[in-house]
C-alpha atoms as an extended CHARMM CRD file, in Angstrom:
* protein
*
        86  EXT
         1         1  MET       CA            113.0110000000       61.0810000000       43.9720000000  PROA      1               0.0000000000
         2         2  SER       CA            110.8970000000       63.3900000000       46.1210000000  PROA      2               0.0000000000
         3         3  VAL       CA            108.3400000000       65.6980000000       44.6150000000  PROA      3               0.0000000000
         4         4  PHE       CA            107.9080000000       69.0090000000       46.4030000000  PROA      4               0.0000000000
         5         5  GLU       CA            104.6500000000       70.9120000000       46.3970000000  PROA      5               0.0000000000
         6         6  ILE       CA            105.0850000000       74.6670000000       45.9730000000  PROA      6               0.0000000000
         7         7  PRO       CA            103.1730000000       76.4700000000       48.7460000000  PROA      7               0.0000000000
         8         8  GLU       CA            100.3460000000       78.7170000000       47.6110000000  PROA      8               0.0000000000
         9         9  GLY       CA            101.5470000000       82.2860000000       47.1510000000  PROA      9               0.0000000000
        10        10  LEU       CA            105.2670000000       81.4690000000       46.9960000000  PROA      10              0.0000000000
        11        11  THR       CA            105.5600000000       82.0120000000       43.2560000000  PROA      11              0.0000000000
        12        12  ASP       CA            103.9020000000       85.4440000000       43.3890000000  PROA      12              0.0000000000
        13        13  LEU       CA            105.8620000000       86.4480000000       46.4860000000  PROA      13              0.0000000000
        14        14  LEU       CA            109.2290000000       85.5960000000       44.9550000000  PROA      14              0.0000000000
        15        15  GLN       CA            108.2620000000       87.0130000000       41.5780000000  PROA      15              0.0000000000
        16        16  ASN       CA            107.2910000000       90.3620000000       43.1210000000  PROA      16              0.0000000000
        17        17  PHE       CA            110.4860000000       90.4150000000       45.1870000000  PROA      17              0.0000000000
        18        18  THR       CA            112.5820000000       89.6440000000       42.0990000000  PROA      18              0.0000000000
        19        19  VAL       CA            110.9790000000       92.4870000000       40.1460000000  PROA      19              0.0000000000
        20        20  GLN       CA            111.7700000000       94.9270000000       42.9710000000  PROA      20              0.0000000000
        21        21  VAL       CA            115.3930000000       93.7230000000       43.0940000000  PROA      21              0.0000000000
        22        22  LEU       CA            115.7460000000       94.1980000000       39.3440000000  PROA      22              0.0000000000
        23        23  ARG       CA            114.1980000000       97.6820000000       39.5510000000  PROA      23              0.0000000000
        24        24  GLU       CA            116.1770000000       98.8960000000       42.5530000000  PROA      24              0.0000000000
        25        25  ARG       CA            119.4980000000       97.0720000000       42.0060000000  PROA      25              0.0000000000
        26        26  PRO       CA            120.3540000000       97.2260000000       45.7300000000  PROA      26              0.0000000000
        27        27  GLY       CA            123.9820000000       97.1590000000       46.8150000000  PROA      27              0.0000000000
        28        28  ASP       CA            123.1720000000       95.0910000000       49.8920000000  PROA      28              0.0000000000
        29        29  LEU       CA            120.8020000000       92.3840000000       48.7010000000  PROA      29              0.0000000000
        30        30  LEU       CA            120.4340000000       90.7850000000       52.1150000000  PROA      30              0.0000000000
        31        31  GLN       CA            119.4010000000       94.0730000000       53.7740000000  PROA      31              0.0000000000
        32        32  PHE       CA            117.0850000000       94.8490000000       50.8700000000  PROA      32              0.0000000000
        33        33  ALA       CA            115.4480000000       91.4200000000       51.2360000000  PROA      33              0.0000000000
        34        34  ALA       CA            115.0200000000       91.8760000000       54.9940000000  PROA      34              0.0000000000
        35        35  ASP       CA            113.4580000000       95.3200000000       54.5120000000  PROA      35              0.0000000000
        36        36  TYR       CA            111.2260000000       94.1320000000       51.6610000000  PROA      36              0.0000000000
        37        37  PHE       CA            109.8450000000       91.1460000000       53.5690000000  PROA      37              0.0000000000
        38        38  ASN       CA            109.3850000000       93.1950000000       56.7600000000  PROA      38              0.0000000000
        39        39  VAL       CA            107.1990000000       95.5910000000       54.7790000000  PROA      39              0.0000000000
        40        40  GLN       CA            105.2620000000       92.6190000000       53.4000000000  PROA      40              0.0000000000
        41        41  LEU       CA            104.6400000000       91.4510000000       56.9740000000  PROA      41              0.0000000000
        42        42  VAL       CA            103.4440000000       94.9000000000       58.0070000000  PROA      42              0.0000000000
        43        43  ASN       CA            101.1240000000       95.0600000000       55.0090000000  PROA      43              0.0000000000
        44        44  ARG       CA             99.7530000000       91.6170000000       55.8030000000  PROA      44              0.0000000000
        45        45  ASP       CA             99.4440000000       91.9200000000       59.5750000000  PROA      45              0.0000000000
        46        46  GLY       CA             98.8310000000       95.6530000000       59.8520000000  PROA      46              0.0000000000
        47        47  SER       CA             98.2840000000       97.0090000000       63.3190000000  PROA      47              0.0000000000
        48        48  ALA       CA             99.0090000000       93.6930000000       65.0650000000  PROA      48              0.0000000000
        49        49  ILE       CA            102.6950000000       94.0970000000       64.2660000000  PROA      49              0.0000000000
        50        50  ASN       CA            102.6680000000       97.7930000000       65.1330000000  PROA      50              0.0000000000
        51        51  THR       CA            101.1590000000       97.0210000000       68.5380000000  PROA      51              0.0000000000
        52        52  ARG       CA            103.7660000000       94.3620000000       69.2420000000  PROA      52              0.0000000000
        53        53  PHE       CA            106.6300000000       96.7000000000       68.3390000000  PROA      53              0.0000000000
        54        54  HSD       CA            105.1880000000       99.5690000000       70.3490000000  PROA      54              0.0000000000
        55        55  ASP       CA            105.0460000000       97.6750000000       73.6580000000  PROA      55              0.0000000000
        56        56  GLY       CA            107.6070000000       99.2260000000       75.9950000000  PROA      56              0.0000000000
        57        57  MET       CA            108.5700000000      102.0530000000       73.6330000000  PROA      57              0.0000000000
        58        58  GLU       CA            108.5210000000      105.7120000000       74.4350000000  PROA      58              0.0000000000
        59        59  SER       CA            105.8200000000      107.5290000000       72.4740000000  PROA      59              0.0000000000
        60        60  TYR       CA            108.3300000000      109.3960000000       70.2870000000  PROA      60              0.0000000000
        61        61  GLN       CA            110.0270000000      106.0920000000       69.3890000000  PROA      61              0.0000000000
        62        62  ALA       CA            106.6790000000      104.5530000000       68.4980000000  PROA      62              0.0000000000
        63        63  SER       CA            105.7200000000      107.4960000000       66.2890000000  PROA      63              0.0000000000
        64        64  GLN       CA            109.1410000000      107.3830000000       64.5820000000  PROA      64              0.0000000000
        65        65  LEU       CA            108.6190000000      103.6690000000       63.9110000000  PROA      65              0.0000000000
        66        66  ASP       CA            105.2390000000      104.4450000000       62.3460000000  PROA      66              0.0000000000
        67        67  GLU       CA            106.8650000000      107.0520000000       60.0920000000  PROA      67              0.0000000000
        68        68  ASP       CA            109.6120000000      104.6080000000       59.0930000000  PROA      68              0.0000000000
        69        69  ILE       CA            107.0710000000      101.8980000000       58.2720000000  PROA      69              0.0000000000
        70        70  ASP       CA            104.9750000000      104.3400000000       56.2250000000  PROA      70              0.0000000000
        71        71  SER       CA            108.0980000000      105.4270000000       54.3660000000  PROA      71              0.0000000000
        72        72  GLU       CA            109.0600000000      101.8160000000       53.5980000000  PROA      72              0.0000000000
        73        73  GLU       CA            105.5270000000      101.0110000000       52.4360000000  PROA      73              0.0000000000
        74        74  GLU       CA            105.7240000000      103.8830000000       49.9440000000  PROA      74              0.0000000000
        75        75  PHE       CA            109.1950000000      102.7820000000       48.8120000000  PROA      75              0.0000000000
        76        76  TYR       CA            108.1330000000       99.2070000000       48.0830000000  PROA      76              0.0000000000
        77        77  SER       CA            105.1600000000       99.7390000000       45.8360000000  PROA      77              0.0000000000
        78        78  VAL       CA            103.0000000000       96.7460000000       45.0950000000  PROA      78              0.0000000000
        79        79  VAL       CA            104.0000000000       95.0790000000       41.8630000000  PROA      79              0.0000000000
        80        80  ASP       CA            101.2280000000       94.1590000000       39.4730000000  PROA      80              0.0000000000
        81        81  ASN       CA            100.8180000000       90.3780000000       39.2850000000  PROA      81              0.0000000000
        82        82  SER       CA            100.7630000000       90.5190000000       35.4900000000  PROA      82              0.0000000000
        83        83  PHE       CA            104.5700000000       90.1470000000       35.4060000000  PROA      83              0.0000000000
        84        84  GLY       CA            105.5460000000       87.7750000000       32.6310000000  PROA      84              0.0000000000
        85        85  GLN       CA            102.1260000000       87.7950000000       30.9880000000  PROA      85              0.0000000000
        86        86  SER       CA            101.4830000000       89.3370000000       27.6030000000  PROA      86              0.0000000000
């Protein structure tokens, strides 16, 4: 029988995602998951992702993308890591 090692950060990542799913009760779980993890990438990588997305875009498209990302960041508030602790 193989023993798998859980990667560092996986438990917190999935726990935070699960809390958001339970709070929001999304109708389209797959889209919600994609949006949630995209926001996590933006929060982690910051401007590096924004620069990559902006290459080849018109300026109004780039500014709209920034507004959309800001809106998603506000929507997915950071969940306190004390979930499950008393």
